[in-house]
C-alpha positions in Angstrom: 10.6 -2.7 98.7 13.7 -1.6 96.8 15.0 -3.9 94.1 18.7 -4.0 95.1 19.8 -5.5 91.8 18.1 -2.7 89.9 19.5 -0.1 92.2 23.1 -1.5 91.9 22.8 -1.5 88.1 21.6 2.1 88.1 24.4 3.2 90.4 26.9 1.2 88.2 25.6 2.9 85.1 25.8 6.3 86.7 29.3 5.8 87.9 30.4 4.6 84.5 29.0 7.7 82.8 30.6 10.0 85.3 33.9 8.2 84.9 33.8 8.6 81.1 33.1 12.3 81.4 35.7 12.9 84.1 38.4 11.0 82.1 37.5 12.7 78.8 39.7 15.7 78.0 37.2 16.9 75.4 34.6 18.1 77.8 35.2 21.1 80.1 35.1 21.4 83.9 31.7 23.2 84.0 30.1 20.2 82.2 31.6 17.8 84.7 30.4 20.0 87.6 26.9 20.0 86.2 26.8 16.3 85.8 28.2 15.6 89.2 25.9 18.0 91.0 23.3 15.3 91.4 20.5 17.2 89.9 19.9 14.9 87.0 18.2 11.5 87.2 19.9 8.3 85.9 17.6 8.4 82.9 18.6 12.0 82.1 22.3 11.1 82.5 21.9 8.3 80.1 20.5 10.8 77.6 23.4 13.1 78.1 25.8 10.1 77.6 24.0 9.4 74.3 24.4 13.1 73.3 28.1 12.9 74.1 28.6 9.8 72.1 26.7 11.4 69.2 29.2 14.3 69.1 27.0 17.1 70.4 29.1 20.2 71.2 29.7 21.5 74.7 27.3 24.4 74.0 24.6 21.9 72.9 25.2 19.7 75.9 25.0 22.6 78.3 21.8 23.8 76.7 20.2 20.3 77.1 21.4 20.0 80.7 20.2 23.6 81.6 16.8 22.9 80.1 16.0 20.6 83.0 13.6 18.6 80.7 12.7 15.1 81.6 14.6 12.2 80.0 12.0 11.6 77.2 12.0 15.3 76.2 15.8 15.3 76.4 15.8 12.3 74.0 13.7 14.2 71.4 15.9 17.4 71.8 19.0 15.3 71.3 17.6 13.6 68.2 16.8 17.1 66.8 20.3 18.4 67.6 21.9 15.3 65.9 19.8 15.9 62.8 20.7 19.7 62.8 24.4 18.8 63.1 24.1 16.3 60.2 22.4 19.0 58.0 25.1 21.5 58.9 27.8 19.0 57.9 26.1 18.3 54.6 26.0 22.1 53.9 29.7 22.5 54.6 30.5 19.7 52.2 28.6 21.3 49.3 
């Protein structure tokens, strides 16, 4: 049996994420096309949303999406990318 409440919540979360990306001028059309293609799970989309909120570049986002890793691996990759970006920012300030 399908838990309708859980399904509705997942669809609501997914639509919210897609809406944020579609309305954001910062991210390019190819990223939007990839996210709307339906190839990613809700869990993967949530990880991409976290990556966007964390300020990953379009190139980093595209690499993560193209890797087609599961959500847990995406999470680790995103954490690493965030740390690399922080290190690069510190180097620029020095």
